[in-house]
C-alpha positions, -999 to +999 in steps of 0.1 A: -328-464-085-331-436-111-321-400-101-327-366-117-302-355-143-276-331-130-289-301-151-324-305-138-311-309-102-291-276-106-323-259-118-342-271-088-315-259-064-314-225-080-352-222-077-354-233-041-370-266-051-392-256-080-387-243-116-409-233-145-410-247-180-398-213-192-368-214-169-360-249-181-362-240-217-338-211-212-313-237-201-319-260-230-342-285-212-371-292-235-408-297-227-407-333-240-378-341-217-397-327-187-427-348-197-406-379-198-392-371-163-427-366-150-439-399-165-409-416-148-420-401-115-388-382-111-406-348-114-440-338-101-460-309-115-473-287-086-489-259-107-493-251-144-459-254-160-440-256-126-422-287-114-405-301-083-385-332-073-411-359-069-392-379-043-385-348-021-421-337-024-435-371-015-412-372+016-420-337+028-440-330+059-473-312+054-460-276+058-429-282+037-451-296+010-475-266+013-445-243+010-434-259-022-469-258-036-471-221-026-438-213-045-450-232-075-484-216-076-469-181-072-445-187-100-472-200-123-494-169-116-469-146-133-446-117-124-472-096-106-482-124-082-469-127-046-475-155-021-499-143+006-515-153+039-502-186+052-484-192+019-463-161+025-458-171+062-445-205+051-422-191+025-409-165+049-402-193+074-424-180+102-434-206+128-468-223+124-488-243+149-519-254+130-524-274+098-518-257+064-547-245+043-559-268+016-547-246-012-519-220-016-529-183-019-513-157-041-523-121-046-519-095-074-525-057-073-560-047-084-560-043-121-530-066-128-552-096-137-584-113-127-589-133-096-592-171-102-592-205-085-579-237-098-567-270-084-532-256-077-544-226-056-563-194-052-554-161-068-569-128-055-567-092-067-563-069-037-551-035-027-514-040-025-490-011-018-456-015-035-438-019-002-462-047+008-444-070-018-409-084-015-387-113-026-377-139-001-362-174-003-366-175-040-402-164-042-423-132-045-442-128-012-461-102+007-438-084+032-436-098+068-458-069+082-484-074+055-483-112+060-488-109+097-519-086+094-534-108+067-531-140+087-543-123+118-575-112+101-583-147+091-568-170+117-570-177+154-554-154+179-529-181+189-518-189+154-514-153+145-497-142+177-471-170+173-463-157+138-464-120+149-439-126+177-415-143+154-418-115+128-410-089+153-380-110+166-368-112+130-368-074+125-403-063+116-415-034+138-447-026+156-449+006+136-449-013+103-476-037+116-497-007+127-493+009+093-507-022+076-536-022+100-544+014+091-541+005+054-567-023+059-588-003+084-621-014+068-612-049+059-629-080+074-611-093+105-592-061+112-603-061+149-586-094+155-555-082+136-554-050+157-555-072+189-527-093+177-505-063+168-513-048+203-502-079+221-472-091+199-439-093+217-406-096+198-388-109+229-407-142+228-384-168+213-407-198+206-443-207+199-444-223+234-435-190+250-460-171+230-488-196+239-478-194+275-480-156+275-513-158+257-528-176+287-520-147+309-535-122+285-567-141+278-575-146+314-567-112+327-536-121+347-506-099+351-486-102+319-450-112+325-418-099+310-405-122+282-369-135+283-355-114+311-319-119+324-314-125+361-280-125+379-280-150+408-245-142+419-234-177+407-247-173+371-267-152+347-298-169+335-326-159+310-361-169+321-390-174+297-415-153+317-409-131+348-432-111+372-404-091+388-426-076+416-437-111+427-403-127+422-421-153+401-407-171+371-426-192+346-407-217+323-420-235+293-408-271+291-402-276+254-396-311+243-372-297+216-348-289+244-343-326+249-356-347+221-330-365+199-301-348+217-270-368+225-264-345+254-299-346+268-287-358+302-264-328+305-292-304+294-315-318+321-287-315+347-280-279+337-318-271+339-319-285+375-288-264+385-303-233+369-336-238+387-318-244+420-299-211+416-330-192+409-348-206+439-318-199+461-321-162+451-356-163+463-376-168+431-405-191+427-403-212+395-434-226+378-431-249+348-456-257+320-457-279+289-468-278+253-501-297+258-515-272+282-502-242+263-516-253+230-548-271+240-560-261+275-555-224+282-582-224+309-563-250+330-530-234+323-543-200+334-557-215+366-522-229+373-507-195+367-533-178+389-526-201+418-489-194+416-496-156+415-518-159+445-490-177+464-465-150+456-477-115+468-461-083+455-428-076+474-415-042+483-386-045+459-388-062+425-361-087+416-334-070+395-335-080+358-325-067+323-329-076+287-302-076+261-268-093+255-248-104+285-210-102+283-202-135+300-230-159+296-230-186+322-264-201+317-296-197+297-330-211+292 
C-alpha cells in the first residue's frame, strides 16, 4: 500500500491536516508532484489549492471531515478570512450535537473582498471587529464569544446552549458574549442569541448536562445548580444538578461513562456506592439519559416535575459548594 512521502506528511502535520500549494512550493514540493499524488488518491483537494491526506479524510467522521474542509476553505480564501459559525465552532473544538452544515463558512471584514459561494464553501463580508478574529488550532477563526453569538443567531437553542456552556467553561466570559450581542444588536436572530447568553452556564461539563438543564428552563421548573459538591461525611461527591432547598439531585446517565471502558464494572459499582451515600444523607436522586435529554424534553420535564412535587422545600437547604476539593473521594 502506497503512503504519502515524508516531506508531504510533515507539511500536513504542521498545517493541522491541510496545506496550500503556496506552502508546498515554499518547501520545494512542485505543483506537478502534488497533482500526481492527487491522481494516485494519496491527496485530496478540499478547496482551491488546498490539500489533505485522502485516506484520513475518507475515514473521518462527519464533523472531523467538516472541520478539515473548514480549515481548507479558510486557507483558500486568503489572509483576511476567518472560519465562522459552525466552521469556527468545529475548529475551536466546541461540542456539537447536530449534523454539520453542508458547506463551510468563512468571513472577511467588510471591504476586504467580495462575498462569494463555490463548491468548497461560503464566504461572507461582515462587520468584524479586530478582537473578533483569532488564530486557533492552525486556522484563522472568529473568537469564541463571536462564534457563540453567531451560531446562536442561526441555530436551535439546544445546539447553541451546548456550545455556549463549553465556551464559558473554557474561559470565555459572559461579559464578552454580551459585548458581541451588543455589537450585533440589530442583526437577524439576535433575540435567540440573547436568550442563549442569558442562560449559559460555564459550570455545565457535558452536552448531556446542558440538555438536562434546558428541560428545566424551557418548562418553567426551578433551575438547579450545576456541578455542586456535597459532603456526605463518608465522601465528597459532585452532582450534575442540585436543588439544594429540596434536597434533590438529578444525574445524567452518559453512555460515555461506561462505553468501551475496561473498568466499566468498577465505574458502575462506584456510581452505586455514590448514590447510596447521597441517599443516606437524605437526598433524593433522579436519573435521566441521552435520548430524553436530546429528543423528548416534554417527557423529561414531566419526570423532573414529578420529582420536584415529591420533594417539598425543606427548612434548611443541603450544604453544598463549588470549586476544587482538597481530598477528592468521589465524583460524578
